[in-house]
C-alpha positions as CSV (number, residue, x, y, z in Angstrom):
1,M,-6.0,8.1,12.0
2,L,-6.0,6.7,8.7
3,A,-6.1,3.1,10.2
4,C,-9.6,4.4,12.2
5,V,-11.0,5.2,9.3
6,F,-10.9,1.7,7.3
7,E,-11.2,0.3,10.9
8,A,-14.8,2.3,11.1
9,K,-15.3,0.9,7.4
10,G,-15.0,-3.1,8.4
11,Y,-11.6,-3.3,6.9
12,T,-9.2,-5.4,9.0
13,V,-6.1,-3.1,9.5
14,I,-2.3,-3.8,11.0
15,T,-0.5,-1.2,11.2
16,T,3.5,-1.0,11.3
17,Y,5.5,2.3,11.3
18,D,8.9,0.8,9.7
19,G,9.5,-0.9,6.7
20,E,11.1,-4.0,8.6
21,S,8.0,-4.4,10.7
22,G,5.8,-4.4,7.4
23,I,7.3,-6.6,5.9
24,A,7.4,-9.0,8.7
25,S,3.8,-8.4,9.1
26,A,2.9,-8.7,5.8
27,A,4.7,-12.3,5.9
28,S,2.3,-13.4,8.8
29,F,-0.8,-11.5,8.0
30,L,-1.4,-12.2,4.1
31,P,-2.7,-9.0,3.3
32,D,-4.9,-8.4,0.4
33,V,-4.3,-4.9,0.2
34,I,-1.4,-2.9,1.3
35,L,-1.1,0.7,1.7
36,L,2.7,2.0,2.2
37,D,4.1,5.0,3.1
38,I,7.1,5.9,0.7
39,G,9.0,8.2,3.3
40,M,9.5,5.9,6.5
41,P,12.5,5.4,8.8
42,G,15.0,2.8,7.7
43,M,13.8,1.3,4.5
44,N,11.8,3.2,2.5
45,G,8.1,2.4,0.7
46,F,10.9,1.7,-2.8
47,D,12.8,-0.8,-1.0
48,V,9.7,-2.2,1.1
49,V,7.8,-2.8,-2.1
50,R,10.8,-4.3,-4.0
51,T,11.3,-6.8,-1.5
52,L,7.7,-7.8,-0.8
53,R,7.4,-8.3,-4.4
54,K,9.7,-11.4,-4.3
55,T,8.1,-13.2,-1.5
56,Q,5.6,-15.6,-2.6
57,H,2.9,-14.5,-0.2
58,C,2.3,-11.1,-2.0
59,G,2.1,-12.0,-5.4
60,G,-1.5,-10.8,-5.7
61,T,-1.6,-8.2,-3.1
62,L,-2.7,-4.7,-4.2
63,I,0.0,-2.7,-2.7
64,V,-0.6,1.1,-3.2
65,A,2.0,3.8,-2.3
66,H,0.5,6.4,-0.3
67,S,3.1,9.6,-0.5
68,G,3.7,13.3,0.1
69,Y,5.1,13.7,-3.4
70,G,2.7,13.3,-6.1
71,L,4.5,14.5,-9.5
72,E,4.0,12.4,-12.4
73,T,7.5,11.4,-12.1
74,D,7.2,10.3,-8.4
75,K,3.9,8.3,-9.8
76,Q,6.3,6.9,-12.4
77,R,8.9,5.6,-10.0
78,A,6.5,4.1,-7.3
79,R,5.3,1.7,-10.6
80,E,9.0,0.7,-11.5
81,A,9.2,-0.1,-7.8
82,G,6.4,-2.5,-8.3
83,F,3.3,-0.7,-6.7
84,D,-0.1,-1.1,-8.3
85,A,-1.1,2.6,-7.7
86,H,0.1,5.5,-6.2
87,F,-2.0,8.0,-4.0
88,T,-0.7,11.6,-2.6
89,K,-1.4,12.1,1.0
90,P,-4.0,13.1,1.9
91,L,-5.9,9.9,0.5
92,A,-8.9,10.5,-1.6
93,F,-10.6,7.2,0.3
94,E,-13.6,6.7,-2.3
95,E,-11.2,7.0,-5.3
96,F,-9.0,3.9,-3.0
97,Q,-12.0,2.1,-2.5
98,V,-12.9,2.1,-6.7
99,L,-9.3,1.4,-7.0
100,M,-10.1,-1.8,-4.6
101,R,-13.1,-3.0,-6.1
102,S,-11.7,-2.8,-9.2
103,H,-8.6,-5.0,-8.6
104,F,-10.7,-7.4,-7.1
105,G,-13.4,-7.5,-9.7
106,L,-16.1,-6.3,-7.8
107,A,-18.9,-3.9,-8.8
108,P,-18.8,-0.4,-8.8
């Protein structure tokens, strides 16, 4: 459903459902932004972001945690793992767009 919202707003979206597929997709797609769930089958989002941050192709990528867990300790753990930001589900789309504009130096 969230992918449909982004596509309706004009974004190109690739959806994967596990960490290994996400890492492979990032290597071939070279995304500007990754919205990454923390709780996934196989590798969790923390492991995925750590792996992505070690790659050359995701150095400048905005990687955002998207999780059902929103305590300050959850957000701190996300930052320590390498996420640029943390959003609690459901995604506040307008706030997410503000983050993207800010990250890429675009006017509000």
